[in-house]
Every structure is written in structure tokens, then in C-alpha cells.
VOBA-1610 file (N, C-alpha, C; in pm, whole numbers, padded with zeros to 5 digits, always signed):
BEGIN
Met-09881-24956+09341Met-09801-25025+09505Met-09719-24911+09580Asp-09732-24930+09703Asp-09679-24900+09802Asp-09463-24932+09763Arg-09384-24863+09751Arg-09266-24955+09668Arg-09203-24970+09838Ser-09225-24853+09920Ser-09190-24889+10016Ser-09217-25026+10108Leu-09323-25140+10064Leu-09310-25273+10044Leu-09273-25373+10039Leu-09200-25316+09890Leu-09106-25399+09880Leu-08930-25454+09923Arg-08949-25305+10040Arg-08750-25299+10042Arg-08733-25408+10109Ala-08836-25454+10220Ala-08791-25552+10283Ala-08722-25687+10254Pro-08802-25689+10143Pro-08762-25823+10074Pro-08651-25843+10003Leu-08635-25725+09968Leu-08495-25689+09865Leu-08409-25694+09972Ala-08406-25593+10078Ala-08302-25640+10199Ala-08250-25738+10171Phe-08352-25811+10253Phe-08338-25996+10256Phe-08212-26056+10161Ala-08274-26017+10000Ala-08236-26062+09879Ala-08070-26051+09902Leu-08100-25906+09952Leu-07940-25850+09910Leu-07827-25880+09988Ala-07882-25919+10149Ala-07806-25991+10256Ala-07773-26100+10225Ala-07861-26188+10110Ala-07865-26304+10144Ala-07751-26402+10038Phe-07774-26227+09936Phe-07758-26327+09764Phe-07587-26216+09740Thr-07549-26156+09835Thr-07423-26060+09752Thr-07298-26120+09807Ala-07312-26219+09868Ala-07196-26328+09880Ala-07214-26412+09825Leu-07130-26405+09680Leu-07134-26571+09611Leu-07063-26707+09640Pro-07117-26821+09598Pro-07040-26975+09639Pro-06888-26905+09669Ala-06764-26995+09663Ala-06623-27000+09623Ala-06628-26999+09541Ile-06716-27122+09414Ile-06709-27125+09298Ile-06860-27128+09235Ala-06878-26984+09198Ala-06995-26971+09145Ala-06977-27044+08995Ala-07107-27084+08965Ala-07112-27110+08762Ala-07173-27042+08650Gln-07063-26994+08571Gln-07127-26891+08451Gln-07264-26962+08428Arg-07269-27101+08373Arg-07420-27106+08316Arg-07476-27223+08463Thr-07622-27187+08437Thr-07686-27290+08563Thr-07779-27290+08478Phe-07896-27438+08516Phe-07972-27523+08458Phe-08082-27542+08567Val-08231-27493+08493Val-08307-27552+08622Val-08405-27682+08507Ala-08514-27679+08554Ala-08577-27803+08444Ala-08699-27876+08539Ser-08770-27918+08438Ser-08929-28001+08527Ser-08887-28096+08697Tyr-08774-28150+08585Tyr-08729-28307+08665Tyr-08628-28261+08811Gly-08584-28106+08776Gly-08484-28072+08892Gly-08512-28125+09037Asn-08383-28052+09141Asn-08393-28063+09198Asn-08330-27996+09271Asp-08399-27835+09374Asp-08376-27790+09420Asp-08242-27802+09501Ala-08162-27934+09535Ala-08093-27973+09644Ala-07942-27978+09546Asn-07962-27970+09421Asn-07891-28008+09344Asn-07789-27831+09338Ala-07851-27717+09397Ala-07748-27564+09447Ala-07600-27649+09495Ser-07609-27735+09549Ser-07495-27816+09631Ser-07379-27757+09504Thr-07421-27809+09374Thr-07315-27876+09289Thr-07365-27771+09127Asn-07380-27656+09147Asn-07421-27548+09113Asn-07496-27591+09012Cys-07605-27642+08996Cys-07723-27640+08905Cys-07726-27706+08739Ser-07569-27789+08773Ser-07555-27800+08639Ser-07603-27868+08545Ile-07572-27877+08394Ile-07714-27928+08279Ile-07699-28071+08350Ala-07620-28170+08424Ala-07636-28306+08430Ala-07760-28291+08556Ala-07711-28216+08646Ala-07809-28219+08812Ala-07826-28093+08798Pro-07972-28059+08731Pro-08021-27894+08716Pro-08099-27910+08863Cys-08165-27777+08904Cys-08243-27714+08989Cys-08347-27728+08957Arg-08493-27696+09023Arg-08613-27695+09023Arg-08633-27549+08975Thr-08560-27470+09061Thr-08654-27348+09046Thr-08529-27199+09035Phe-08640-27103+08950Phe-08487-27024+08911Phe-08433-26951+09059Ala-08507-26908+09209Ala-08465-26883+09282Ala-08373-26960+09369Ala-08333-27110+09342Ala-08243-27169+09325Ala-08076-27129+09297Ser-08133-27163+09173Ser-07966-27179+09064Ser-07972-27018+09054Leu-08023-26871+09113Leu-07940-26725+09080Leu-07831-26744+09204Pro-07825-26794+09360Pro-07692-26757+09439Pro-07610-26833+09353Val-07616-26929+09272Val-07503-27004+09289Val-07419-26980+09139Thr-07503-26879+09089Thr-07470-26799+08926Thr-07382-26732+08948Ser-07255-26679+08848Ser-07155-26603+08887Ser-07213-26464+08793Asn-07163-26354+08845Asn-07191-26219+08834Asn-07186-26247+08676Gly-07297-26141+08562Gly-07268-26215+08480Gly-07326-26296+08393Gly-07333-26439+08465Gly-07370-26508+08409Gly-07531-26545+08350Glu-07562-26722+08336Glu-07703-26715+08263Glu-07759-26847+08349Val-07887-26822+08353Val-07967-26948+08419Val-08096-26993+08269Val-08042-27069+08242Val-08137-27148+08131Val-08215-27274+08181Ala-08361-27264+08109Ala-08459-27345+08126Ala-08414-27482+08030Leu-08437-27607+08037Leu-08391-27719+07964Leu-08539-27759+07947Asp-08661-27745+07980Asp-08766-27763+07934Asp-08897-27686+07962Ser-09006-27709+07952Ser-09080-27663+07962Ser-09191-27672+08073Ala-09186-27584+08189Ala-09308-27620+08355Ala-09226-27431+08413Gly-09315-27406+08523Gly-09309-27323+08596Gly-09196-27326+08711Tyr-09106-27183+08712Tyr-08979-27168+08801Tyr-09027-27112+08900Gly-09145-27043+08891Gly-09099-26966+09042Gly-09091-26780+09036Ala-09103-26711+09176Ala-09126-26600+09116Ala-08915-26550+09206Ile-08918-26514+09124Ile-08717-26423+09153Ile-08737-26282+09214Thr-08585-26252+09250Thr-08521-26149+09354Thr-08408-26150+09264Ile-08323-26086+09208Ile-08213-26077+09123Ile-08151-25942+09198Val-08007-25929+09232Val-07969-25826+09246Val-07774-25854+09252Arg-07792-25865+09123Arg-07650-25854+09050Arg-07650-25923+08892Ser-07573-25872+08785Ser-07532-25888+08682Ser-07626-26048+08629Val-07710-26091+08554Val-07738-26237+08525Val-07836-26197+08423Thr-07843-26349+08342Thr-07945-26326+08192Thr-08010-26451+08241Val-08133-26448+08253Val-08224-26535+08270Val-08330-26597+08114Ile-08311-26707+08125Ile-08334-26745+07935Ile-08446-26859+07955Gly-08560-26909+07904Gly-08596-26959+07821Gly-08622-26949+07709Pro-08523-27089+07624Pro-08487-27111+07485Pro-08605-27099+07389Pro-08602-27068+07282Pro-08731-27079+07208Pro-08773-27215+07206Gly-08883-27219+07209Gly-08965-27371+07188Gly-09002-27419+07344Ile-08983-27319+07438Ile-08973-27376+07607Ile-09053-27267+07650His-09184-27287+07761His-09224-27224+07784His-09200-27227+07944Ala-09085-27118+07954Ala-09017-27069+08097Ala-09144-27008+08177Gly-09223-27064+08279Gly-09297-27001+08319Gly-09297-26925+08475Ile-09362-26854+08508Ile-09334-26745+08641Ile-09478-26761+08640Thr-09547-26796+08724Thr-09675-26759+08769Thr-09694-26700+08919Val-09779-26641+08901Val-09816-26565+09082Val-09950-26570+09061Ser-09944-26539+09240Ser-10153-26484+09307Ser-10122-26390+09391Gly-10074-26259+09309Gly-10062-26144+09340Gly-09920-26140+09394Gly-09814-26044+09489Gly-09737-26066+09488Gly-09650-26019+09353Thr-09505-25989+09372Thr-09436-25953+09280Thr-09339-26072+09202Ala-09340-26071+09040Ala-09318-26199+08984Ala-09156-26183+09008Val-09094-26062+08932Val-08961-26037+08946Val-08950-25981+08999Leu-08862-25961+09098Leu-08789-25812+09162Leu-08654-25789+09131Val-08612-25650+09038Val-08430-25653+09068Val-08424-25535+09118Gly-08341-25560+09169Gly-08258-25444+09279Gly-08107-25459+09211Ala-08059-25468+09118Ala-07937-25468+09120Ala-07818-25330+09133Pro-07730-25351+09148Pro-07614-25175+09100Pro-07680-25120+09029Pro-07621-25023+08984Pro-07632-24917+08843Pro-07536-25034+08756Asp-07477-25036+08790Asp-07328-25050+08718Asp-07380-25221+08624Ser-07477-25284+08679Ser-07514-25450+08708Ser-07606-25425+08485Thr-07648-25566+08425Thr-07683-25574+08372Thr-07783-25718+08391Val-07932-25639+08324Val-07995-25757+08344Val-08133-25814+08281Thr-08087-25926+08217Thr-08184-25971+08094Thr-08269-26101+08139Leu-08400-26058+08084Leu-08505-26146+08114Leu-08546-26188+07936Arg-08538-26315+07908Arg-08550-26335+07753Arg-08602-26440+07752Gly-08694-26449+07670Gly-08839-26563+07654Gly-08825-26610+07788Leu-08945-26544+07900Leu-09039-26592+08010Leu-09160-26563+07979Glu-09263-26649+08034Glu-09388-26635+08058Glu-09437-26585+08164Ile-09449-26478+08232Ile-09524-26436+08368Ile-09647-26393+08387Val-09691-26469+08448Val-09884-26461+08477Val-09898-26430+08628Asn-09999-26370+08636Asn-10073-26297+08726Asn-10189-26353+08728Leu-10215-26530+08867Leu-10360-26550+08812Leu-10476-26492+08955Thr-10429-26383+08990Thr-10513-26280+09053Thr-10495-26134+09009Ser-10613-26054+09099Ser-10564-25942+09091Ser-10446-25908+09168Gly-10377-25712+09167Gly-10244-25692+09199Gly-10132-25768+09157Gly-10068-25734+09266Gly-09887-25781+09227Gly-09842-25700+09122Ser-09702-25727+09116Ser-09650-25672+09042Ser-09561-25773+08926Gly-09582-25752+08785Gly-09483-25822+08723Gly-09340-25828+08737Ile-09310-25740+08677Ile-09148-25677+08695Ile-09151-25561+08754Tyr-09065-25580+08833Tyr-09025-25451+08932Tyr-08884-25413+08952Gly-08845-25264+08888Gly-08717-25302+08897Gly-08671-25167+08882Ser-08544-25177+08942Ser-08474-24958+08992Ser-08317-24997+08975Gly-08239-24905+08955Gly-08069-24938+08945Gly-08054-24997+08857Ala-08021-25110+08849Ala-08004-25164+08712Ala-08022-25155+08549Asn-07950-25159+08468Asn-07996-25158+08340Asn-08023-25283+08318Leu-08180-25256+08284Leu-08271-25403+08232Leu-08314-25399+08124Arg-08300-25543+08042Arg-08334-25530+07929Arg-08455-25692+07940Ile-08569-25650+07867Ile-08682-25756+07882Ile-08681-25745+07720Glu-08657-25953+07687Glu-08732-25937+07540Glu-08788-26065+07530Asn-08842-26059+07424Asn-08923-26171+07364Asn-09007-26215+07501Thr-09055-26176+07568Thr-09088-26192+07741Thr-09267-26152+07712Ser-09312-26217+07770Ser-09453-26217+07759Ser-09498-26143+07960Val-09563-26027+07980Val-09598-26014+08107Val-09785-25997+08095Asp-09816-26085+08186Asp-09960-26064+08155Asp-10029-26062+08269Gly-10136-25972+08338Gly-10278-26035+08444Gly-10190-25927+08547Phe-10115-25844+08574Phe-10124-25768+08695Phe-10198-25641+08729Asp-10256-25584+08578Asp-10398-25474+08612Asp-10252-25362+08633Ser-10231-25280+08777Ser-10188-25121+08768Ser-10040-25124+08753Asn-09964-25272+08762Asn-09873-25291+08723Asn-09775-25379+08696Val-09819-25413+08577Val-09726-25542+08427Val-09553-25481+08492Leu-09524-25337+08520Leu-09433-25265+08499Leu-09425-25218+08546Gln-09291-25159+08704Gln-09303-25097+08730Gln-09140-25039+08687Phe-09105-24942+08672Phe-08916-24933+08631Phe-08909-24817+08707Gly-08749-24833+08741Gly-08644-24645+08771Gly-08608-24630+08889Pro-08504-24576+08950Pro-08411-24489+08789Pro-08349-24652+08746Gly-08277-24585+08630Gly-08200-24692+08540Gly-08229-24672+08425Thr-08155-24789+08357Thr-08208-24757+08204Thr-08264-24889+08182Leu-08392-24870+08052Leu-08491-25005+08053Leu-08471-25047+07920His-08455-25136+07842His-08528-25167+07726His-08617-25283+07722Ile-08698-25247+07620Ile-08794-25391+07607Ile-08845-25415+07441Ala-08786-25513+07413Ala-08822-25545+07263Ala-08872-25671+07260Asp-08938-25696+07115Asp-09035-25832+07053Asp-09074-25893+07236Ser-09180-25825+07288Ser-09225-25823+07385Ser-09394-25834+07394Arg-09489-25891+07445Arg-09620-25904+07503Arg-09619-25820+07661Leu-09705-25710+07684Leu-09746-25646+07814Leu-09897-25615+07811Thr-09977-25719+07875Thr-10131-25734+07826Thr-10197-25733+07960Arg-10266-25660+07949Arg-10384-25689+08089Arg-10306-25624+08206Gly-10227-25519+08191Gly-10177-25404+08313Gly-10113-25262+08224Ala-10059-25199+08307Ala-10014-25055+08284Ala-09856-25102+08336Leu-09760-24978+08298Leu-09635-24956+08259Leu-09587-24831+08338Thr-09520-24806+08428Thr-09519-24718+08476Thr-09314-24714+08466Ile-09305-24553+08420Ile-09100-24571+08420Ile-09123-24409+08427Gly-09073-24443+08553Gly-08996-24292+08616Gly-09078-24281+08725Gly-09025-24125+08801Gly-09112-24072+08882Gly-09075-24155+08989Phe-08959-24202+09055Phe-08909-24280+09160Phe-08788-24241+09202Gly-08733-24141+09178Gly-08622-24112+09205Gly-08483-24130+09105Gly-08414-24002+09073Gly-08291-24083+08964Gly-08355-24050+08837Thr-08297-24083+08741Thr-08324-24083+08601Thr-08369-24193+08524Val-08430-24175+08420Val-08462-24335+08354Val-08438-24292+08207Arg-08374-24384+08120Arg-08354-24341+08012Arg-08432-24523+07922Phe-08492-24501+07863Phe-08562-24646+07806Phe-08594-24606+07667Ser-08654-24777+07599Ser-08689-24766+07468Ser-08802-24917+07477Ile-08860-24904+07404Ile-08980-25002+07363Ile-09005-24988+07241Glu-08969-25122+07182Glu-08959-25142+07030Glu-08996-25273+07005Arg-09115-25322+06912Arg-09205-25429+06875Arg-09280-25487+06939Thr-09318-25428+07042Thr-09405-25467+07152Thr-09532-25417+07137Tyr-09614-25525+07203Tyr-09767-25546+07167Tyr-09849-25479+07316Val-09919-25384+07376Val-09909-25314+07520Val-10056-25302+07518Thr-10134-25386+07661Thr-10292-25343+07640Thr-10315-25286+07810Pro-10411-25221+07833Pro-10436-25182+08007Pro-10545-25337+08049Gly-10505-25284+08204Gly-10558-25374+08292Gly-10696-25313+08277Ala-10769-25426+08370Ala-10956-25402+08403Ala-10936-25278+08494Ala-10824-25269+08550Ala-10830-25176+08641Ala-10777-25039+08680Thr-10668-25044+08521Thr-10570-25014+08449Thr-10667-24797+08417Thr-10569-24708+08482Thr-10621-24556+08410Thr-10508-24552+08291Trp-10402-24541+08326Trp-10294-24546+08185Trp-10237-24690+08134Thr-10213-24705+08021Thr-10122-24772+07984Thr-09982-24801+07973Val-09941-24667+07921Val-09773-24653+07944Val-09785-24526+08000Lys-09689-24481+08161Lys-09703-24367+08169Lys-09530-24335+08211Val-09511-24200+08126Val-09352-24189+08155Val-09371-24042+08277Gln-09283-24104+08388Gln-09354-23981+08476Gln-09156-23913+08468Pro-09143-23795+08604Pro-09046-23705+08587Pro-08911-23755+08565Asn-08853-23648+08508Asn-08707-23707+08489Asn-08677-23862+08375Ser-08808-23889+08286Ser-08745-23989+08202Ser-08694-23932+08099Ser-08645-24018+08032Ser-08658-23995+07831Ser-08655-24089+07804Gly-08713-24131+07661Gly-08707-24269+07600Gly-08786-24254+07449Ile-08780-24399+07403Ile-08850-24370+07259Ile-08947-24498+07245Ile-09078-24511+07213Ile-09121-24637+07131Ile-09169-24620+07022Lys-09091-24730+06969Lys-09092-24763+06825Lys-09168-24910+06760Asp-09200-24841+06671Asp-09279-25022+06626Asp-09389-25137+06674Ser-09447-25012+06776Ser-09547-25097+06874Ser-09688-25016+06863Thr-09729-25151+06939Thr-09903-25114+06932Thr-09925-25094+07090Ile-10012-24999+07117Ile-10069-24991+07217Ile-10246-24960+07231Glu-10269-25116+07302Glu-10409-25071+07223Glu-10515-25098+07314Gly-10621-24968+07350Gly-10670-25016+07442Gly-10866-25067+07384Phe-10934-25039+07514Phe-11104-25115+07498Phe-11131-25055+07475Gly-11195-24865+07503Gly-11252-24786+07487Gly-11317-24726+07640Gly-11241-24762+07716Gly-11235-24735+07882Gly-11283-24554+07887Gly-11389-24561+07976Gly-11368-24385+07990Gly-11226-24403+08088Gly-11162-24272+08093Gly-11072-24205+08169Gly-10961-24311+08134Ser-10946-24373+08003Ser-10777-24424+08015Ser-10713-24371+07934Tyr-10635-24370+07926Tyr-10536-24340+07887Tyr-10415-24423+07811Gly-10325-24475+07694Gly-10267-24483+07583Gly-10120-24434+07647Val-10103-24355+07651Val-09946-24305+07640Val-09976-24161+07736Tyr-09951-24167+07862Tyr-09985-24004+07949Tyr-09806-24041+07974Thr-09718-23899+07930Thr-09641-23849+08034Thr-09703-23711+08087Ser-09643-23713+08215Ser-09675-23634+08355Ser-09550-23596+08405Thr-09553-23462+08405Thr-09445-23392+08485Thr-09479-23390+08641Asn-09579-23294+08646Asn-09671-23300+08797Asn-09590-23295+08885Ser-09462-23219+08925Ser-09344-23203+08995Ser-09282-23065+08972Ala-09106-23108+09047Ala-09062-22927+09082Ala-09005-22942+08888Pro-08974-22832+08861Pro-08947-22763+08750Pro-08842-22860+08685Ala-08724-22911+08783Ala-08617-22950+08676Ala-08621-23122+08694Thr-08778-23158+08635Thr-08815-23324+08578Thr-08865-23291+08487Pro-08826-23337+08358Pro-08846-23294+08225Pro-08879-23427+08180Val-08998-23457+08109Val-09007-23577+08095Val-09018-23588+07898Glu-08933-23624+07838Glu-08927-23632+07648Glu-08934-23784+07611Leu-09037-23791+07528Leu-09048-23901+07475Leu-09106-23863+07327Val-09039-23974+07250Val-09086-24014+07097Val-09142-24115+07047Val-09239-24116+06993Val-09311-24252+06925Val-09318-24208+06839Gln-09253-24342+06775Gln-09222-24373+06645Gln-09294-24472+06550Asn-09289-24469+06462Asn-09401-24573+06339Asn-09485-24699+06472Ser-09577-24637+06567Ser-09640-24737+06599Ser-09811-24672+06618Ile-09862-24766+06669Ile-10011-24785+06648Ile-10100-24693+06808Val-10152-24604+06838Val-10201-24625+06949Val-10348-24603+06914Gln-10438-24656+06964Gln-10606-24657+06951Gln-10671-24756+07068Gly-10783-24669+07071Gly-10895-24731+07140Gly-10894-24678+07307Phe-10831-24573+07327Phe-10816-24515+07486Phe-10991-24397+07478Glu-10979-24334+07603Glu-11019-24221+07612Glu-10955-24098+07492Trp-10812-24109+07597Trp-10701-24022+07568Trp-10577-24092+07497Gly-10554-24086+07353Gly-10467-24154+07273Gly-10346-24127+07390Ile-10280-23991+07306Ile-10168-23956+07337Ile-10148-23811+07458Tyr-10152-23788+07595Tyr-10155-23706+07631Tyr-09999-23677+07742Ser-09965-23539+07682Ser-09887-23503+07755Ser-09911-23358+07836Asp-09855-23348+07950Asp-09904-23281+08090Asp-09816-23244+08149Ala-09748-23099+08144Ala-09689-23084+08202Ala-09685-22976+08361Thr-09783-23008+08424Thr-09813-22962+08495Thr-09761-22956+08621Gly-09733-22815+08687Gly-09586-22840+08788Gly-09486-22793+08787Gly-09499-22752+08663Gly-09392-22636+08607Gly-09303-22659+08503Ser-09293-22813+08511Ser-09171-22817+08418Ser-09184-22840+08267Tyr-09127-22932+08173Tyr-09144-22960+08069Tyr-09252-23119+08017Ser-09317-23169+07909Ser-09381-23278+07915Ser-09347-23250+07719Ser-09252-23350+07671Ser-09244-23323+07504Ser-09250-23454+07463Val-09378-23434+07387Val-09368-23591+07304Val-09362-23512+07153Ala-09292-23647+07086Ala-09280-23599+06922Ala-09311-23712+06849Val-09466-23780+06780Val-09517-23853+06701Val-09482-23839+06600Thr-09386-23976+06535Thr-09401-23969+06348Thr-09382-24076+06324Asp-09435-24117+06201Asp-09511-24200+06088Asp-09565-24269+06191Ser-09675-24240+06303Ser-09779-24283+06374Ser-09917-24305+06307Gln-09990-24393+06342Gln-10128-24394+06381Gln-10187-24376+06500Leu-10286-24349+06492Leu-10392-24303+06585Leu-10520-24278+06600Leu-10560-24413+06629Leu-10690-24464+06582Leu-10803-24461+06660Lys-10930-24410+06649Lys-11041-24492+06750Lys-10987-24401+06894Asn-10975-24310+06925Asn-11010-24284+07028Asn-11088-24160+07071Val-11110-24139+07166Val-11208-24009+07164Val-11093-23860+07148Phe-11008-23871+07231Phe-10882-23727+07221Phe-10775-23811+07187Ala-10754-23811+07038Ala-10640-23875+06967Ala-10493-23811+07046Val-10509-23671+07033Val-10384-23589+07084Val-10409-23498+07212Ser-10362-23480+07285Ser-10377-23339+07372Ser-10210-23350+07462Ala-10204-23155+07436Ala-10138-23119+07534Ala-10187-23030+07583Val-10146-23060+07781Val-10208-23030+07866Val-10128-22899+07958Ser-10163-22815+07997Ser-10066-22707+08065Ser-09913-22706+08032Gly-09922-22660+07909Gly-09800-22667+07889Gly-09724-22747+07851Gly-09770-22902+07834Gly-09734-22987+07741Gly-09756-23016+07628Ser-09636-23035+07577Ser-09616-23018+07423Ser-09694-23157+07337Val-09660-23149+07229Val-09688-23263+07185Val-09658-23181+06984Ala-09591-23236+06898Ala-09477-23252+06796Ala-09541-23337+06695Leu-09607-23332+06632Leu-09670-23453+06506Leu-09615-23428+06370Ser-09521-23536+06294Ser-09485-23557+06215Ser-09514-23672+06066Ser-09595-23682+05963Ser-09635-23769+05873Ser-09720-23907+05960Cys-09807-23840+06045Cys-09911-23950+06150Cys-10039-23979+06052Lys-10143-24030+06123Lys-10273-24056+06088Lys-10324-24059+06203Ile-10432-23971+06144Ile-10505-23956+06299Ile-10667-23926+06232Ala-10743-24043+06237Ala-10843-24159+06193Ala-10920-24207+06278His-11068-24193+06272His-11191-24241+06281His-11198-24243+06487Asn-11144-24092+06501Asn-11125-24058+06643Asn-11225-23917+06703Gln-11309-23888+06789Gln-11401-23823+06778Gln-11356-23689+06775Tyr-11191-23697+06852Tyr-11158-23555+06795Tyr-11024-23613+06793Gly-10970-23529+06629Gly-10828-23503+06628Gly-10730-23461+06765Val-10685-23349+06764Val-10588-23268+06826Val-10676-23166+06906Thr-10653-23181+07062Thr-10705-23138+07117Thr-10608-23038+07252Ser-10595-22924+07256Ser-10568-22854+07288Ser-10634-22763+07445Leu-10540-22814+07564Leu-10590-22777+07699Leu-10467-22678+07760Ser-10426-22573+07688Ser-10308-22487+07713Ser-10193-22560+07719Gly-10176-22615+07607Gly-10067-22660+07624Gly-10031-22614+07456Pro-09927-22600+07361Pro-09888-22647+07255Pro-09912-22770+07139Val-09888-22787+07043Val-09962-22894+06872Val-09863-22829+06806Tyr-09774-22867+06784Tyr-09669-22866+06651Tyr-09704-22965+06586Thr-09691-22930+06362Thr-09716-23019+06287Thr-09619-22973+06199Asp-09587-23043+06104Asp-09450-22992+06034Asp-09574-23025+05850Gly-09645-23008+05882Gly-09764-23002+05774Gly-09778-23162+05641Arg-09761-23222+05740Arg-09762-23370+05618Arg-09900-23464+05715Asn-09864-23441+05767Asn-10013-23517+05857Asn-10160-23589+05842Trp-10198-23625+05800Trp-10308-23686+05768Trp-10446-23726+05841Phe-10520-23628+05853Phe-10683-23640+05881Phe-10796-23666+05880Gly-10889-23779+05879Gly-10954-23863+05840Gly-11101-23921+05926Tyr-11222-23897+05898Tyr-11288-23945+05921Tyr-11299-23910+06120Asn-11227-23823+06123Asn-11281-23753+06305Asn-11397-23675+06346Phe-11474-23694+06413Phe-11586-23568+06429Phe-11543-23449+06451Ala-11447-23424+06470Ala-11395-23251+06477Ala-11226-23339+06441Asp-11146-23246+06362Asp-11030-23315+06331Asp-10920-23173+06474Leu-10962-23083+06467Leu-10926-22991+06597Leu-11027-22947+06714Asn-10955-22942+06845Asn-11063-22899+06924Asn-10995-22827+07038Gly-11085-22658+07033Gly-10993-22615+07129Gly-10900-22512+07059Ile-10881-22556+06985Ile-10804-22478+06898Ile-10808-22471+06750Ser-10797-22351+06624Ser-10820-22358+06551Ser-10710-22364+06417Thr-10602-22387+06455Thr-10491-22371+06346Thr-10381-22474+06461Leu-10298-22580+06416Leu-10198-22653+06459Leu-10083-22508+06472Thr-09952-22510+06542Thr-09834-22419+06520Thr-09738-22551+06410Gly-09766-22458+06268Gly-09638-22508+06182Gly-09666-22412+06070Pro-09625-22501+05948Pro-09619-22401+05784Pro-09734-22370+05786Gly-09769-22233+05828Gly-09930-22274+05784Gly-10077-22270+05857Gly-10020-22384+05965Gly-10130-22420+06072Gly-10169-22576+06010Val-10073-22576+05885Val-10114-22699+05760Val-10130-22801+05867Arg-10201-22911+05877Arg-10263-23016+05950Arg-10145-23165+05925
//
């Protein structure tokens, strides 16, 4: 998606919502039986609003918006610190047909938390969560059906935990500024029109931990794709720890085209059922430690990039363990 297309609505939202009402509430509420006219009394628990969009302007900086029962609460634009909550046992839905479900444009010193939400796209295109600037936290949230844009983020700090991001692509960084991120205990799958599933772009560093990234065998598909593809001062650094990457043409693909460096460390992880499980391209590097690399067509492929080993990896049932190289870089080339 062209990010410039989102600037106009975000600028409008900033103008409309930056000024809080004289007395904003630290906690506001929405419900299926609510009424947005109740914004005049700050969407109280006794008189909730119907939509997230009506409650956000009357929620104080650093406050909370809480769904009281299961319903769809509409797309939102967030311009300051806030936590939007779907409590356990409640389906707090945001459903769109294209367009952007959650647009985050809060200042760099803000913290925005999305917790317990169900975000769904009924058609192709659009963006699930589109964020920049803030410290964005996504917890116990499902985002489904946005093809190439289930999540776009950067610059800022991103933390995703205990979530499902399905039928779409995550694009982290590459939009100016730096990104620091973590993805933990999260399940990710690609969309029908997706080339990559998780793409980490220039000036980004982070960790994927205790997570599963699962493809469905499509040609030209990438599980985890790190790419500098830019000027020399724009590195990418990624750790993949105790995770599974399976079912792609390219499982983990580290590409330093552009003159900077792309460094991926993979530890205690499983790379399964890919065509090319691990690839180091144009100076991009991959370091393997205590990994299981099995049931792939090719285990490790070097396309002018180094692959390092600590000698504790297990290779099995691949058509060929090594492709384009005869040994790995490490203790005697031991795999």
C-alpha cells in the first residue's frame, strides 16, 4: 500500500482529536447496546458508547477503552497513548471491507496497546494495523485476511505477543527512522496474494521467539525475509529463537543487496518442509545454533552469503543438506 494514501485521514484525525474535552475520562466503555451520543458524558459504564471511534476522543491520554460485551466496534484511528481492550470471553471485533482497520499515528513518546481484539477483513486489500511513531503493543489479538498488509509498522517500537496474524503479510521497518521489535508466542500465515510473510526492512532489529510462521508451499513465497536493499547505513539484525518456519519456497532468507548488512541468528528452531530452508544472499549472513533442519529440498543455500554453525545443528531427510557450498563456516564445517 502507498503510505501517502493514509496521510490525509491521519492528519484529519490529529486535528480533530488532539484537543481533549475539558474533562476526559481515564476509562471509557463501549457496548452493543451503547449509543455514540453518550460521548457527551464520556462513554461511562452506565451509559457506554457504541463504537471505539466515539469513545477514543473522550478518553484521557494513557487511558483505557473497554468493551463490555461481544459486538463489532468499528475501525479506529489512534493519536495518543491509550489501551483498547476486549476482555477475556468477549469478542471485541473490528471488521472492515478493505480500508484500514486500526491506524496508529501517536507521537514517539506514546504507548498504544491493542489487547484481546478480533480484526477481520471481508474483502481483499486494505490494512489490518498500520502504525508509526509510537510504542505499539499488540497482545492476544487476531488479525485476519488483509493479504499483503496484515501489519505495517515503522518507525517506532513494536511488541507482539500471544496473537494470531493470519492470511496476510507483516512488513516491519523501511519507512524512515528505526524500528525495534519483538514477536513472541504468535502464529503467522501468508495471504493469497502474499510474497513474504514476515519482512524485516532497513534500520530494523528484533527477535521472533516461541512462534510459528507457516506457509502452504506456494512458489516464490518467503517465511522470514530480511532485506537491506538500501544505503550502507541501514542494517537489519534479527534473532529467530525456539520457533518453527515451515512450508515456504524460501524459509529464512537474509539478503544484503544494497551494500549494508543483514544478519540473522537462528537458535533452537525448526526449519521444515521448505524448498530452500536457509538462504544467505549477496553478503547477507545466517548463523545457526541447535536447529533442526529437516524435510526440505535444500537445507542451506549460499548465494554469495556466509552461513555459520556452532556444530550442534541436526540435518535430516533433505534432498540435499547443502546447496552451493560444501561446508558451513564453523567448527570444521560441522553442521
